[in-house]
Backbone as CSV, one residue per row, in Angstrom:
resi,resn,N_x,N_y,N_z,CA_x,CA_y,CA_z,C_x,C_y,C_z
1,LEU,96.305,40.601,166.324,96.705,39.829,167.560,97.530,40.654,168.444
2,LEU,98.057,41.469,168.080,98.967,42.271,168.843,98.218,43.356,169.673
3,VAL,97.280,43.686,169.107,96.295,44.663,169.857,95.484,43.763,170.888
4,TRP,95.094,42.360,170.450,94.251,41.518,171.335,95.172,41.182,172.875
5,SER,96.741,40.984,172.653,97.319,40.631,173.373,97.369,41.296,174.813
6,PHE,97.079,42.678,174.348,96.760,43.825,175.879,95.477,43.926,176.439
7,TRP,94.439,43.233,175.665,92.978,43.172,176.116,92.815,42.245,177.429
8,HIS,91.591,42.497,178.299,91.305,41.507,179.442,90.790,40.412,178.677
9,GLU,91.338,39.069,179.288,90.439,37.965,178.868,89.208,37.694,179.795
10,THR,88.211,37.460,179.237,86.924,37.044,179.939,86.895,35.410,179.523
11,GLU,85.752,34.934,180.166,85.359,33.572,179.742,85.455,33.012,178.534
12,PHE,84.759,33.854,177.504,84.593,33.262,176.105,85.255,34.408,175.186
13,TRP,85.969,35.431,175.664,86.001,36.612,174.715,87.193,37.491,175.362
14,MET,87.622,38.134,174.755,88.497,39.674,175.033,87.890,40.662,175.057
15,ARG,88.061,41.543,176.153,87.265,42.654,176.487,88.560,43.804,176.121
16,PRO,88.236,44.925,175.455,89.046,45.671,175.341,89.460,46.441,176.578
17,GLY,90.689,46.726,176.465,91.574,47.494,177.866,93.001,47.203,177.797
18,PHE,93.753,48.092,178.366,95.229,47.645,178.452,95.420,47.053,179.571
19,THR,96.151,46.042,179.443,96.431,45.123,180.524,97.696,44.071,180.203
20,LEU,98.817,43.870,181.039,100.038,43.190,180.892,99.895,41.765,181.210
21,ASP,98.561,41.224,181.441,98.401,39.887,182.258,98.912,38.850,181.410
22,ALA,98.620,38.726,179.858,98.890,37.782,179.124,100.383,37.756,179.010
23,TYR,101.221,38.747,179.110,102.508,38.641,179.054,103.042,38.316,180.208
24,ARG,102.505,38.512,181.470,102.916,38.179,182.908,102.681,36.760,182.854
25,ASP,101.609,36.008,182.358,101.348,34.654,182.524,102.456,33.947,181.569
26,PHE,102.713,34.374,180.349,103.775,33.928,179.312,105.105,33.770,179.955
27,PHE,105.529,34.998,180.532,106.913,34.924,181.019,107.209,34.346,182.533
28,SER,106.083,33.961,183.328,106.178,33.455,184.383,105.886,31.910,184.468
29,GLY,105.250,31.718,183.601,104.624,30.090,183.462,105.529,29.261,182.556
30,VAL,104.973,27.900,182.338,105.771,26.918,181.699,105.985,27.279,180.242
31,ARG,105.085,28.099,179.729,105.057,28.334,178.315,106.452,29.005,177.815
32,PHE,107.009,29.913,178.665,108.174,30.600,178.508,109.261,29.449,178.459
33,GLN,109.374,28.784,179.314,110.319,27.596,179.447,110.201,26.777,178.170
34,VAL,109.128,26.405,177.832,109.131,25.610,176.555,109.387,26.295,175.404
35,PHE,109.057,27.644,175.340,109.540,28.533,174.026,111.208,28.493,174.227
36,LEU,111.654,28.753,175.518,113.032,28.814,175.413,113.674,27.501,175.013
37,ARG,113.195,26.509,175.486,113.662,25.176,174.959,113.629,24.722,173.513
38,THR,112.496,25.227,172.986,112.367,25.087,171.648,113.267,26.137,170.702
39,ILE,113.464,27.273,171.170,114.809,28.094,170.598,116.042,27.364,170.617
40,ARG,116.476,26.881,171.844,117.607,26.111,172.048,117.681,24.911,171.171
41,ILE,116.732,24.217,171.086,116.866,23.054,170.081,116.933,23.625,168.857
42,ALA,116.437,24.754,168.561,116.218,25.185,167.068,117.513,25.596,166.479
43,VAL,118.498,26.279,167.644,119.800,26.784,167.541,120.753,25.596,167.202
44,ILE,120.708,24.731,168.141,121.518,23.659,168.220,121.481,22.974,166.620
45,THR,120.265,22.600,166.374,119.841,21.859,164.853,120.658,22.660,163.884
46,VAL,120.418,24.130,163.773,120.909,24.968,162.874,122.465,24.721,162.908
47,LEU,123.304,24.907,164.060,124.304,24.849,164.142,125.048,23.378,163.602
48,ILE,124.556,22.212,163.879,124.612,20.915,163.228,124.722,20.764,162.052
49,ILE,123.564,21.418,161.435,123.018,21.254,159.989,124.001,22.165,159.158
50,LEU,124.343,23.110,159.517,124.855,24.292,158.844,126.213,23.998,157.960
51,PRO,127.234,23.328,158.483,128.500,22.854,157.878,128.013,21.865,156.921
52,PHE,127.121,20.801,157.252,126.666,19.965,156.120,126.043,20.774,154.880
53,ALA,125.283,21.569,155.313,124.577,22.199,154.142,125.527,23.254,153.298
54,TYR,126.141,23.797,153.995,127.415,24.574,153.355,128.176,23.719,152.310
55,ALA,128.605,22.326,152.811,129.463,21.458,152.039,128.570,21.036,150.810
56,PHE,127.135,20.630,151.242,126.171,20.130,150.152,126.372,21.113,148.944
57,ALA,125.956,22.491,149.543,125.926,23.434,148.390,127.237,23.653,147.531
58,PHE,128.269,23.689,148.212,129.645,23.733,147.610,130.007,22.517,146.577
59,VAL,129.702,21.554,146.901,129.631,20.264,145.773,128.545,20.711,144.922
60,MET,127.355,21.040,145.162,126.583,21.058,144.090,126.851,22.405,143.248
61,GLN,127.631,23.238,143.677,127.455,24.467,142.671,129.115,24.087,141.974
62,ARG,129.888,23.870,142.861,131.447,23.707,142.086,131.929,22.493,141.428
63,VAL,131.090,21.263,141.874,131.915,20.050,141.525,131.148,19.350,140.421
64,LEU,129.633,19.288,140.669,128.966,18.795,139.645,128.651,19.431,138.456
65,PRO,128.260,18.561,137.385,127.982,18.972,136.209,126.475,19.492,136.290
66,VAL,126.176,20.291,135.369,124.768,20.904,135.306,123.674,19.985,135.316
67,TRP,123.572,18.773,134.472,122.620,17.878,134.573,122.679,17.404,135.750
68,GLU,123.535,17.074,136.493,123.207,16.133,137.708,122.664,17.346,139.104
69,ARG,123.309,18.601,138.671,122.657,19.446,139.795,121.119,19.587,139.590
70,THR,120.882,19.827,138.025,119.426,19.985,138.137,118.669,18.602,138.444
71,ILE,119.024,17.502,138.456,118.080,16.306,139.031,118.093,16.006,140.135
72,ILE,119.472,16.619,141.027,119.493,16.727,142.462,118.545,17.956,142.835
73,PHE,118.401,18.917,142.220,117.738,19.990,142.830,116.023,19.403,142.540
74,ILE,115.619,18.865,141.325,114.495,18.478,141.197,113.874,17.247,142.431
75,LEU,114.790,16.377,142.623,114.459,15.407,143.649,114.485,15.993,145.059
76,LEU,115.193,17.087,145.182,115.073,17.472,146.675,113.818,18.796,146.902
77,THR,113.367,19.039,145.724,112.130,19.920,145.715,110.751,19.409,145.408
78,ALA,110.944,18.311,144.697,109.650,17.576,144.689,108.582,17.406,145.662
79,PRO,109.269,16.787,146.681,108.327,16.472,147.977,107.329,17.850,148.440
80,PHE,108.067,19.121,147.966,107.302,20.226,148.480,106.024,20.456,147.712
81,PHE,106.118,19.965,146.343,104.793,19.952,145.415,104.113,18.766,145.525
82,THR,104.004,18.050,146.233,103.118,16.964,146.462,102.079,17.236,147.698
83,SER,101.150,16.708,147.635,100.057,16.519,148.608,100.401,15.754,149.893
84,PHE,99.853,15.879,150.929,99.949,15.010,151.955,99.802,13.522,151.657
85,GLU,98.713,13.265,151.204,98.133,12.050,150.420,99.075,11.289,149.934
86,ALA,99.462,12.106,148.627,100.683,11.352,147.753,101.827,11.051,148.739
87,ARG,102.493,11.680,149.682,103.494,11.505,150.133,103.289,10.194,151.310
88,MET,102.024,9.944,151.786,101.837,8.871,152.580,101.680,7.639,151.848
89,PHE,101.242,7.997,150.870,101.086,6.474,149.734,102.405,6.243,149.329
90,ILE,103.440,7.045,149.286,104.810,6.866,148.730,105.548,6.323,149.939
91,TRP,105.221,6.797,151.079,105.965,6.374,152.279,105.446,4.828,152.328
92,ARG,103.866,4.685,152.257,103.521,3.193,152.480,104.246,2.324,151.655
93,SER,104.512,2.639,150.135,105.179,1.737,149.468,106.540,1.452,149.707
94,ILE,107.120,2.543,150.386,108.746,2.251,151.121,108.641,1.457,152.269
95,LEU,107.929,1.868,153.279,107.962,1.069,154.469,106.569,0.239,154.690
96,GLY,105.947,-0.228,153.861,104.997,-1.236,154.083,105.384,-2.648,154.041
97,ARG,104.575,-3.489,154.138,104.866,-4.950,154.375,105.761,-5.433,153.081
98,THR,104.830,-4.980,151.868,105.842,-5.426,150.563,106.649,-4.178,150.236
99,GLY,106.937,-3.502,151.181,107.817,-2.184,150.456,109.282,-2.553,150.499
100,LEU,109.994,-1.475,150.067,111.600,-2.009,149.813,112.315,-2.127,150.997
101,VAL,111.939,-1.460,152.324,112.679,-1.933,153.644,112.446,-3.098,154.149
102,ASN,111.328,-3.510,154.096,111.054,-4.790,154.675,111.411,-5.779,153.675
103,SER,111.312,-5.635,152.596,111.692,-6.868,151.547,113.108,-6.837,151.547
104,ALA,114.062,-5.972,151.750,115.042,-5.847,151.841,115.713,-6.394,152.999
105,ALA,115.239,-6.188,154.220,115.084,-7.080,155.566,115.013,-8.575,155.443
106,LEU,113.968,-8.792,154.492,113.738,-10.051,154.507,114.615,-10.876,153.618
107,GLN,115.255,-10.507,152.792,116.171,-11.035,151.749,117.614,-10.991,152.787
108,LEU,117.838,-10.031,153.431,119.157,-10.121,154.263,119.222,-11.157,155.093
109,THR,118.023,-11.680,155.801,117.800,-12.477,156.785,117.942,-13.604,156.281
110,ARG,117.386,-14.034,154.855,117.505,-15.285,154.276,118.743,-15.613,153.758
111,CYS,119.316,-14.567,153.256,120.610,-14.540,152.338,121.780,-14.956,153.682
112,TYR,121.756,-14.384,154.695,122.816,-14.633,155.578,122.287,-15.976,156.752
113,SER,120.980,-16.682,156.277,120.678,-17.404,157.252,120.480,-16.844,158.776
114,LEU,119.772,-15.774,158.936,119.513,-15.126,160.219,118.188,-15.619,160.637
115,LYS,118.039,-15.418,162.039,116.768,-15.954,162.460,116.109,-14.351,162.591
116,ALA,114.838,-14.295,161.629,114.101,-12.502,161.913,113.703,-12.540,163.327
117,ARG,114.236,-11.646,164.070,113.843,-11.572,165.640,112.718,-10.246,165.595
118,SER,112.756,-9.489,164.507,111.948,-8.274,164.783,110.573,-8.604,163.933
119,SER,109.624,-7.924,164.521,108.314,-8.105,163.785,108.424,-7.455,162.556
120,LEU,109.231,-6.463,162.394,109.269,-5.712,160.934,109.657,-6.854,159.937
121,VAL,110.844,-7.894,160.095,111.220,-8.765,159.008,110.677,-10.054,159.343
122,SER,109.789,-10.301,160.137,109.512,-11.796,160.377,108.593,-12.047,159.425
123,PRO,108.276,-13.264,158.915,107.485,-13.634,157.812,105.989,-13.390,158.205
124,SER,105.621,-13.623,159.445,104.369,-13.516,159.980,103.808,-11.863,160.112
125,ALA,104.865,-11.231,160.086,104.528,-9.732,159.995,104.320,-9.297,158.450
126,THR,104.929,-9.888,157.468,104.653,-9.647,156.086,103.412,-10.343,155.570
127,SER,103.099,-11.465,156.023,101.804,-12.343,155.283,100.796,-11.524,156.094
128,PRO,99.626,-11.645,154.900,98.394,-11.061,155.427,97.759,-11.783,156.602
129,SER,96.766,-11.586,157.282,96.105,-12.166,158.434,94.776,-12.608,157.905
């Protein structure tokens, strides 16, 4: 890829030869601004999350017993070992019509005699058509 970045662009392929056109287009166009915005968002995200991550790591290592650390570690790493389809199935069971979130919202509206205003918690949204 590095070698190709210096080649000449034709309609459908790259022609060998040394040119800096690709870099000139990248640094002078919108792509570079998008790149800079992406880097800025990444740095801000890291700066916000880093204190929380260190505090969580400290609690995991110094405060919690070994068996709790093991359970939390398994719960945090298990999603990385599941397929995309399995994760979607799990999210559907949590966020679907009869899922935990919608059921809890329906129970809250009934418990406090609130009128369901959102389509998420309305009985018509949860009943099959």
